[in-house]
Each structure stands twice: as C-alpha cells, then as structure tokens.
Steps between C-alpha positions, in 0.01 A plus 500: 500500500801276500585321178523158677157562662339563161663189342377289795155653447509409129577138591230502758252651253580225244442226766175653624364544145609143413337345810184702447453398133686173482196265476396688193807376324515152662150415406455432122215699359290775655332494842122554514453858618217742460673735255821329390376366173343839427842671528678239297240539223553881518861459468442284184283766342766757552758265344263459206453877468872579521574238235255676270673831554237655726628747759346576728299176490123592506341189357519130589410309189495169685276595786173305505569371147363810329746751657442762767649837613611359830862645461347844536400420859765249590773584750784606281829428681462126549339461160784667307780354726342158476493528122872614496594196713298269272704623203808390688393169645217393264262365778201690634464318831862525577484876414212544739686319782815691430312826542407397856869432571608829356228688694606327829863566448451866404274559797749337733794716385294818487343448843827422654657824351198706618519358848873575521408874492341450830663206671822296517587197285353205698173677590455576124559131419233396756249749353572383146441142588174574681376709209561239230342215695181695593190276465343731240810477277500125523127497414569722202739240362355169587124569551390816318763500222491876525835565316453877419405578868795300628731669260378858568630483859851564366404833354329609828838440674682680223284806555571489867873481439496788259306710746765445764770593255316814396386623836745366757815512291418789279576295195298690243603260224280235662196711410526330155512164668189586690314598181613179325402279794157669520442425134610135534270456805200625301584287206562190720165524688286809554328347798825463677578868425176604658539282808865603557436872454419568866811311615726687245341831599537457869862391456579807294330730764704334772820559316409862426439564867834347586695682225341840478806660341408319178127542519458823313701402202395136484121512519454671158754242354310206643172637363666537163632139528145377565365681194775353276435155644127526404592635153735208442229253571231700312504272187357231737310695764292714276363229274454283815283772649316631191447180314388283783143612420500265202524202736231364729729593798470864393123509538530509877614808699712284720680165487467434865387150606322505846552228751884482474594669823732338750479473879733492797520115450677562162784676683547259798470166320770327300253235381537408130214314346579186303283326245516148351582433143138533390524877536720675239630788701597547865262684734475884427568588861666833590699547820721784617712246693536442870871592493425826344217581737721428805769725367258777424350474846839510662595798283180690605598447873849618449394796287248610778774472767730711273231764445436529879866541571604725206172665390585462129387277219773261395536295185385200698187682614434603136532145370286351781235762416501388143478143593186566715358698212535212249361255747196708565442546125457125470216484764122502428456823701644712213329328210298823446828669392531258212132519387492879510838604360726404203705290749253225419669453164770286671220232502571324830564622853758237560716664228605745765740226605699617203597809699501328843779250407756778500432617855584213739837433332595873547377492863701172549810651371457821718441295808787274441730795437430624858713214631842648535679164487568386141498138611143547608421620149635171368298304757195694384557410137551128584178504719317661205626223261395222733150632558445574127640157404262338739186697411549612135729260313244221508260738296748536212359237275307466171159339491361265233760549225347569158696438180369693203632529144630842402237539230231504777647827618540654159146424390284486806163321516341767724559851642660396824490863627130439554169584338515842656787577257292400192393793292143623544395402145627135542324193624651222708829391335414130521187566290710589198584210267855396422617609156759338285569816300523863628282628210189359333246633237153448658291700251525520121712292271880512508814345640791612717807427275764552777544663829783630719422508871708690744420598854331829426489498125299264271531514124252309281515467121136459385349390165130617522272382227232720657500749781593299808522528874810366678528406865841568653469271807632771727316664786453867418640775712557875422810531297420232237485637151425330161638607164399368163779557251633772729173683542338488845165337528249445787531218748192337638505312828132462592372248254274281702674186375850648563451698815810700585694347205641722222321470174583705182316548164719441201380595147502276189842434352857429618594696804746523793330533834722621784364496851737672736502610865617859549523751787189695598523862607514383854798274441673760289463749790648247731794434272564866451496571873734206558750651250471834686570308816810342353627842389417647837691221677806565289485875561442443873805268527736742315372786715535320831841366408627854433361618830 
C-alpha cells in the first residue's frame, strides 16, 4: 500500500465519519432513539463507579434510584471508553456522540486497509463508502441508538485483517492481534460476535485453501488465539452467562422474539418511514438496501460465470455465498433455527444484518477491481457517492431532540434496560418510593448519625437505643455483604414491605455498619481467567515475535 494512498484514505475516512455523524453534533441535546438514553445512562454509571475506585465496575449505584448490577451485563468497550472520554470532556451526551464518530472513523480506516489486501485503491474507497452508509448502520445511529453494535463492527474488520496477515502473509506476530481483536469484539457486543462468526470462519477457510503452505502451522496458532481472546473477556463473559439467572431475562431458555423476520421487500426497497413530531422515535424499519441488493445480485451472476469458466471457487463466489446465507437467515422460513438452537439468543432475526452489511461492500470492491482502467475506478467511486448522497444522506438526521440534565443520567428514574433486566426478587421499579436518604431505621429506636455513600460501598454510623433494623435503599444482588463493626452479619432482602431491598439488623449501642458489594466466586473466576489471558497474550506475542 502506497503511503499517499493511505493518507488519502485517512482523509476520506474522516470525511465519511463526519458526514455520517454530523447531525449528532449540530443538534443540541440528544435525539430520541430506542436505546440511546440507555447507553448514556450506562456510561454515567461507569463514570460513577470509576470515580469511586471500582475496577472492574460491577455495580451501578444510580440505576433505578436504588442501584442495580447492570454493569455486569452491559457492553464493556463503549461503557469504559465513554467514561474515559467523559473524564476528558465533562459531558455525557457529547461523549456518547463522539463514540459514534470514533467508531465510524475506525471502521472506515480498518475496512479500507482490509480491502486493500484484495483490491486496488479506488475500489477499496468505494467499498468503504458503501459499508459506512449501509441503511442498518444509519439506523443504528439515528433510530435504534445501538452504539455498542455499531462500534463492534470495527473489531470484526480487525479480526479479518489479522487473519489475512497470519494466513496469507505468514505474519505470525499478527496472531496476538487476532487474540486481542477477538476479546474486544466479545467485550463490545457478544451478539455481534455470534453473528459474525460464520463470516469470519468462512473467510479463514478461504484463506487457508489459497495459502496451504501456512495452513499446518497457522491453524493451531489461530485456535490458541481464539482461546486467549475468550480468556481475556472472561471477567465479563462468565458473569454474564452464569449470573443472568438472577434476572427475569434468565428465566427463559431463549431471548428470541418471534415475528421479527424480514422479507424480500426489505432488500429491494429503499423506503424510509417518517413520522410526525407526535412520535418520539423514527420508524423501526430494517432494510438491506436496494444498492446492496443490486450489487450482490450482480456479484452472484459474475461469480457463476467465473465458476463455469474456471471451475473453482473464487473470493467473489465465497462472499456472494455469505451474502445469500445472511439474507436467508433473516427470512421466516428459518425461524425454527432460532427457536430450537442457542442462535435464538441474538433476540431478533433482523440482527443478521449486522453480518450482511460487510458483504455487498466487499463484492462491490471486487467487481469494480475487475475494470482494468483506473479511470473507470474513479468513475465508479463518483457514481457510488452520487447514489448514496441521493438515497442515504437525507436519512442522516436526529429526531425530536431531547435535552436532559446530567443528573438524570447519573441517578435514573427507572431501569431503562427493561423489566426483563430487573432481578427476580424485585417488583416493578416505579412501585418503589423515592427516598431522600440512602439509609433509614424502620424498626426499633435509633438514629443514623452519619453516612458515607460511594458507588458500591455504604458506611452508616448508627446510634441504636434498642435493637434496630436498617434499610439500605439498594436492590440486593449476590455480592452484597454487611459488616457491623467489622463482623459480617446477615442481609435480608425479602421483607414484604421492602421487597428486594437490603435490610440489616443492628444491635443496641453505637456501631458502624458497612454494606459493600464484592466479587462472587463466579466473578472471581472470570477475573482470574482474564489475568491468565493477559499473561497468555504477552507470552504469545513474545513467542511469535521471536519466530
């Protein structure tokens, strides 16, 4: 890759990311999206946890007023990165918007670099433009507010790039990059990791068939990289898997929601639904995009002609096959696959568009690269820009701007992640009264002299004239412990009048009551495995560098 080409790609990536996200910064406040406020609130809880010295952050003391363990199950990359940006800029909504720009810019650069392994400069630019203006990516910004899913795409591309370096180039040092990218993908969004696995696997197999001289030595290394990637993310993945049973969502064997399949119309229509100002969000309509469908269809025709002539499966054929697979996986005919397998945990069939959006841009770049005249490459890029500007630029707008005080994100009125992520011993959040103080004596005679409240640690100094019971207005979750003068005492959380809320018995006299959130055995196991993964990554890097 020429240095000038890469510099030009960097400039183009900046422009693409800016155009894609510009309205987020132009419009003052935060657009009404389905999940946007939820992710801003999650970032705020991570900020609060880090300020209190918690790492990793497991508890969100401001969630639903009483605090909830949402950080255990929240997507980690955008939560921590958003908190880091907040510490620099001091504004939650700006931090959230900046994450979209960073995700768009990173995906542009990485996708261009990945495509350059297979095509020339201008076809790679065309593919990069098409990828970033896919309808599903636009919806993830301006309609769904699906920040973690949007951001995770960068790590899928990073895995593909590392696979090319490992297999095609024999760069064994890139094994470490593959392990790290795998961990980041799982920490960014586990659903995207599941959806992109077939694409990543097929790409790896294709490369291995084309570069068999490296196959024997590289397969074991790639397997090791996958294991290390899983270990690195274990501090999050293991509690997410094993402690989900404490939430209503964990009572079901599958998270799949029926009736969310797409049809052929979703892939041949470029119709975007608009609502008036009486509706908060824009219409939740998913489309694969008519541009993408036309390119995929053309790619299939060219791939079939190639196969008839050469009797071999090309990269174009492989990508077209993946495109067809992802399309079929969105149709009602395969709904049984989601209801009878763990694949249903991705929740919605239309989420397969997360994998589909990579395919038409790759096919576009491969088709354009077949034109031998470089001037035709430029014409192709210009045509791509014109069509996208006409069909997609009008969709890059916020809807019904909402201005909220930062305190609304730090102490939330409700659990915006939904009732399914309430704990099984809780009631409906809105049924719990607002409390002025974190602690209150509700039985016996005594007073709370003083209190120190941090995110996951509450200290109360109690003067009890008789044996008393104290309510710490915090929703209980495994990991909470109570200590009276340093000696552990039982926590109750099923008092009929304080359902799901921590209550502690304190004996007569002057005492210090400490209520602190600690790791369970499951979380400790995850932490230890992640430390093993970090050590393994370091050893792997040193080993591969020597080789």
